[in-house]
C-alpha positions, 0 to 999 in steps of 0.5 A, a space after each residue: 692824347 698829344 697830337 703833332 701835325 707836320 706839313 711837309 714842303 719841298 722846293 723841288 717840285 717839277 710840274 710847279 717850280 718853287 711850289 711852296 713859295 708861290 703866292 696864293 692870295 698874296 701869300 706863299 702857299 706854305 704860309 697859307 697852309 700853315 696859318 690855317 692849320 694853326 687856326 684849326 687848333 686840332 694839333 698840340 704842335 704844328 711844324 713845317 718839315 722841309 729841306 730848303 732854307 728858303 722855305 724855312 726862312 719864310 716860315 720862321 719870319 711868320 712865327 712858325 716852327 720848322 724842322 730841316 730835313 733830308 733832301 732825298 725823301 721820296 714822299 711826304 710820309 718819309 719826311 714826316 717820319 724823319 720829324 716824328 723820329 727826332 727826340 725833340 718831337 717824341 711823346 705824341 700819341 698821334 702824328 698828322 701829315 697835312 701836305 704842303 700844297 693843300 691850302 683848301 684843307 678843311 678842319 673837318 677833314 683833319 679832325 676826321 683823320 685823327 678820329 680814325 686813329 684816336 677814336 676808331 682804333 685804326 693805326 692809319 687814318 685819312 679823310 674823303 668827301 662824297 663826290 659827283 661823277 665828274 671826278 671819275 674822268 680826272 687822274 689828278 683827283 684820287 678816288 677811294 673805295 671803302 668797306 661799310 665800316 670805313 676801311 679803305 679797300 683801294 685808292 686810285 687815279 682811275 674811275 673807281 667804282 667802275 660802272 659796268 651797267 647804267 642801271 646801277 648808276 645810283 649805287 655807284 654814285 652813292 659810293 663815290 669818295 674824293 680822297 683828301 691829302 691828310 693822313 694821321 698815324 700812330 707813331 709806331 705805325 708811321 715808322 713801320 710804314 716808311 720802313 716798307 719797300 716801295 710797292 709796285 702799285 704805289 709806283 704805278 699809281 704814284 700814290 704812297 698810301 698803297 704801300 701799307 694797303 698792299 702790305 695788308 694794313 688797315 686804313 680808316 677813312 673819314 667821310 666828311 662833309 664838302 667842299 673837297 679840298 684840292 691840292 696845287 700841282 700845276 700852273 692851272 691849279 695855281 690860277 684857279 686857287 687864286 681865282 677862288 681864294 677871296 670867296 673861299 676866305 670870305 665864306 670860311 670867315 662867315 662860317 666861323 662867326 
């Protein structure tokens, strides 16, 4: 089966202006994401999807493939779907969306999302890591609750599963999962996803994955080992990323030896 990985990146982020071009470890964020995904070796083709010529120029100068897209997309999946629908990107069995602000994405997470589609038969797949209770109070961390078979029940910024009785804390903590910013789709499922109208739950939580769930679709969630990948949304996130980047890259390089 052939896999196309698309990394959506837009220049117009509000909370962190010019986000894809902000530096992490001395290199633009989009290049850190793109280069790591290429090194994972899990995609037959890796392309950055952007509406900004400036981002495109940076990626092309580094030897990456770029697809210029429309500027009016409301979500990463919408931008990925535009790429997947183009004739030059046809013929892939699995489409993967790795968000362009996820420089800490792990190969296990990408492979896990793909496996949900390729091996488990889900039309949609994503990944999560077991987490500790500290994530519950943070609305910037997306939580997911799944069935015993790994099917997503709900994603939320709220503290889920909610603990009603302190006696059940062990049961709650055993089910805590932090969602990671990666999706895999069958091409027809991706096209159908973006054709759905925006759902009120999606607007309320600002989580695009609630659109297919609200429509009754199934999404497989691969539970993969940590550490948790985390996205860059604010200046504080960027500062934190630069603070941990040297140790992160050293640890990753040591693990690959």
